[in-house]
C-alpha positions in Angstrom: 185.2 97.8 149.4 183.2 95.1 147.8 180.1 96.4 149.5 180.6 99.9 148.1 181.0 98.5 144.6 177.9 96.4 145.0 175.9 99.4 146.1 177.3 101.5 143.3 176.5 98.8 140.8 173.0 98.5 142.2 172.5 102.2 142.0 173.8 102.3 138.5 171.4 99.6 137.3 168.4 101.2 139.1 169.3 104.6 137.5 169.6 103.1 134.0 166.4 101.1 134.5 164.5 104.2 135.5 165.6 105.7 132.2 163.9 103.0 130.1 160.8 104.2 128.2 158.5 102.6 125.6 157.5 104.8 122.7 154.4 103.6 120.9 154.0 103.6 117.2 151.4 106.4 117.2 153.7 108.6 119.3 156.6 110.9 118.6 159.2 111.4 121.4 161.6 114.3 121.7 164.8 114.1 123.8 166.0 117.2 125.6 169.5 117.2 127.1 169.9 119.9 129.7 167.0 121.8 128.2 168.1 121.6 124.6 166.4 119.6 121.9 168.8 116.9 120.9 166.7 114.8 118.5 163.6 112.7 118.0 163.3 109.2 119.4 161.9 106.4 117.2 159.1 104.1 118.4 160.2 101.2 120.5 162.2 100.9 123.8 164.6 103.7 124.4 166.7 105.0 127.3 167.6 108.4 128.5 169.5 109.8 131.5 167.0 111.0 134.2 168.1 114.4 135.6 170.2 115.2 132.6 167.7 114.4 129.9 164.0 114.6 129.4 161.6 112.8 127.0 158.5 114.5 125.7 156.0 112.2 124.1 153.4 113.6 121.7 150.3 111.7 120.4 150.2 111.9 116.6 146.7 110.5 116.2 143.6 112.4 115.1 142.0 114.2 118.0 138.4 115.5 118.3 137.6 118.2 120.8 134.2 119.7 121.5 133.8 123.4 121.5 131.4 124.2 124.3 128.2 126.0 123.4 129.0 129.4 122.1 126.6 132.4 122.3 126.9 134.2 119.0 125.0 137.1 117.5 124.5 136.8 113.7 124.7 139.6 111.2 121.0 140.3 111.4 121.1 140.6 115.2 119.8 137.1 116.2 121.2 135.5 119.2 122.2 131.8 118.6 123.9 129.1 120.6 126.3 127.1 118.4 127.8 123.8 119.2 130.9 122.7 117.2 133.6 120.1 117.1 137.1 120.3 115.8 139.2 117.4 114.4 143.0 118.0 114.3 146.3 116.2 114.6 150.0 117.0 115.2 152.1 116.9 112.0 155.3 118.6 113.4 156.0 117.6 117.0 159.0 120.0 117.3 156.7 123.0 116.5 153.9 121.7 118.7 156.3 121.5 121.6 158.5 124.6 121.1 156.1 127.1 119.4 153.2 126.9 121.8 152.9 126.1 125.5 149.7 123.9 125.3 148.8 123.3 121.7 145.4 121.7 122.6 144.1 124.6 124.6 145.5 127.1 122.0 143.7 125.2 119.2 140.3 125.2 121.0 140.6 128.9 122.0 141.5 129.9 118.4 138.6 127.8 117.0 136.1 129.5 119.4 137.3 133.0 118.4 137.1 132.3 114.6 133.7 130.6 115.0 132.3 133.8 116.7 133.8 136.0 114.0 132.5 134.0 111.0 129.0 133.4 112.4 128.8 137.1 113.4 129.3 138.0 109.7 126.6 135.6 108.5 122.9 136.0 108.4 120.7 133.5 110.2 119.1 132.1 107.0 122.6 131.5 105.5 123.8 129.9 108.7 120.9 127.5 108.8 121.0 126.6 105.1 124.7 126.5 104.5 126.3 125.0 107.6 129.0 123.2 105.7 130.1 126.4 103.9 130.3 128.2 107.3 132.3 125.4 108.9 134.7 125.3 105.9 135.3 129.0 106.3 136.1 128.5 110.0 138.4 125.6 109.3 140.4 127.6 106.7 141.0 130.5 109.1 141.9 128.3 112.0 144.3 126.3 109.7 146.2 129.4 108.8 147.2 129.9 112.4 147.5 126.3 113.5 150.0 125.5 110.8 152.6 127.7 112.6 152.0 125.4 115.7 152.7 122.2 113.8 149.0 121.2 113.7 146.7 120.3 110.9 142.9 121.0 111.2 141.2 118.1 109.4 137.6 119.4 109.9 135.3 121.6 111.9 131.6 120.7 112.1 128.7 122.6 113.4 126.8 120.1 115.6 123.8 122.2 116.6 122.4 125.7 116.2 119.9 126.6 118.9 117.6 129.6 118.5 115.4 131.5 121.0 111.9 130.2 121.4 110.4 133.3 119.7 112.6 132.9 116.6 111.7 129.2 116.5 108.0 130.1 116.4 108.6 132.6 113.6 110.4 130.1 111.5 107.7 127.5 112.1 105.0 129.9 111.0 107.0 130.7 107.9 107.5 127.1 107.0 103.7 126.4 107.4 102.9 129.4 105.2 105.3 128.1 102.5 103.7 124.7 102.6 100.2 126.2 102.3 101.3 128.3 99.3 102.7 125.2 97.6 99.5 123.3 98.3 97.3 126.0 96.8 99.5 126.3 93.7 99.5 122.5 93.1 95.8 122.2 93.7 95.0 125.1 91.2 97.2 123.5 88.6 95.4 120.2 89.1 92.0 122.0 88.8 93.1 123.6 85.5 94.3 120.3 84.1 91.1 118.6 85.2 88.9 121.3 83.6 90.8 120.9 80.3 90.3 117.1 80.4 86.6 117.5 81.2 86.1 120.0 78.4 87.8 117.7 75.9 85.7 114.7 77.0 82.5 116.8 76.8 83.4 117.9 73.3 84.1 114.3 72.2 80.8 113.0 73.7 78.8 115.9 72.1 80.1 114.9 68.6 79.3 111.2 69.1 75.8 110.4 70.4 76.7 106.7 70.5 79.5 107.4 72.9 77.2 109.4 75.0 74.7 106.5 75.1 77.4 104.1 76.2 78.6 106.5 78.9 75.0 106.7 80.2 74.7 102.9 80.3 78.0 102.8 82.2 76.7 105.3 84.7 73.5 103.2 85.2 75.6 100.1 85.7 77.6 101.8 88.4 74.5 103.1 90.1 72.8 99.7 90.1 75.5 98.3 92.3 74.2 100.1 95.4 70.9 100.0 97.3 69.7 103.4 96.1 66.9 103.6 93.6 67.5 106.0 90.8 65.0 107.1 88.1 66.8 107.9 84.9 65.1 109.2 81.7 66.9 107.6 78.8 65.2 109.7 76.2 65.7 113.1 77.8 69.2 114.0 76.5 68.1 113.1 72.9 64.9 115.1 72.7 66.6 118.3 71.7 68.6 116.4 69.1 65.5 114.8 67.6 63.6 118.1 67.5 66.7 119.8 65.8 66.9 117.0 63.2 63.2 117.3 62.5 63.4 121.1 62.1 66.4 120.7 59.7 64.5 118.2 57.6 61.4 120.3 57.5 63.4 123.4 56.5 65.3 121.4 53.8 62.0 120.1 52.4 60.2 123.5 52.3 63.1 125.6 51.2 63.1 126.5 47.5 66.6 126.6 46.1 67.7 126.6 42.5 68.9 123.2 41.4 72.6 123.2 40.5 73.7 120.1 38.6 77.3 119.3 38.3 78.7 116.6 36.1 78.8 113.3 37.9 76.8 114.6 40.9 73.2 114.8 41.9 71.4 118.1 42.7 72.5 119.8 45.9 68.9 120.1 47.4 68.4 116.4 46.7 71.5 115.5 48.7 70.4 117.7 51.7 66.9 116.1 51.6 68.4 112.6 51.5 70.7 113.3 54.5 67.7 114.7 56.5 65.6 111.6 55.7 68.5 109.4 56.8 68.8 111.3 60.1 65.0 110.9 60.7 65.1 107.2 59.9 68.1 106.7 62.4 66.3 108.7 65.0 63.1 106.6 64.5 65.0 103.4 64.8 66.7 104.6 68.0 63.3 105.6 69.4 61.9 102.1 68.6 64.8 100.5 70.5 64.2 102.6 73.5 60.4 101.8 73.5 61.2 98.1 73.3 63.7 98.4 76.1 61.1 100.2 78.3 58.5 97.6 77.6 60.9 94.8 78.7 61.8 96.7 81.8 58.2 97.3 82.6 57.3 93.6 82.1 60.2 92.7 84.4 
C-alpha cells in the first residue's frame, strides 16, 4: 500500500513539475483549458495542467521581416525589382492567436500584395524620387488589415529598387545631359558677368589716363618676372590722345567766335584756349618723362 502511495505521489509531483513554465517579461501567455481561452498569464513562473490545459506564448517585441525581392510593373510599364522590410509588433495577443492562424505569414503576404498594388499605380520617376511617400502609403493600407489581427505596423521601408540594364543606361544618359545643361547655363552666366566687369573696367580706364599708365606698369612688372623678353611701346596708346588734344587746341585757336562776357567770368573762347594750352603742357611734360625714362633704360 505504501508503495502505491509513493508511486502516486511521485507521479503527481512529476506531473505538476511538467506543468511549470517561465513567462518572460517581453512575452504574453494565454491559458487554454480544454480548448477554451481562460485568461492571460502574467510574466514569471506559472503552472498549468498538461493534457487539460495549454499555454500559448507570444513575443510582444518589435519584429522585422524582409519581403523577398518582388517583381513589379510600374504604371508606365517598367519592370522593377523591389526589396522591402516590414517592422511590426503584436499589440493584442488574443486577436493574434484567435483571429489568424499564423499572423507572421499573414502579415508578410499582405505586405507583398499591397506593395505590388501601390507600386503598380506609381510611375517610375515618382517611385525613385519619393520612396518614403510610397512606403508610407503601403504601411497605411497594411495597417488597416493588420489591426484586425491584433498587430501594429510600425514602418515599411523600401530597401532597394533594381531596374533593367537598359533602363539604367537611359537614366544615366539623362543625368549626364542634365549636368551638361547646368554647366552650360552656369558658364554662360559667368561669361556675361565677366563681360560686364571688363566693360566697366575699360570705361574707367578710358576716362583716367593715369590709371591706364599704372595698369600698364603693373602688366610690365608681371611680365618681367619670367624669362621671356617683351618689347612694349610705352608711348603707343597715347599717340591718338596727343594728336586729338593738338587738333582740339588748333581748332580752338583758329575758330572765330563772338566773345560773350558775363559778369564775374572771363570770355568763353579764352577759357577754351586756356584749357587747350593746359592739355598741351601736360602732354609735353608726360612726353619729357617718357623720353627721360627711355634714356635711362637705354643707358642701363
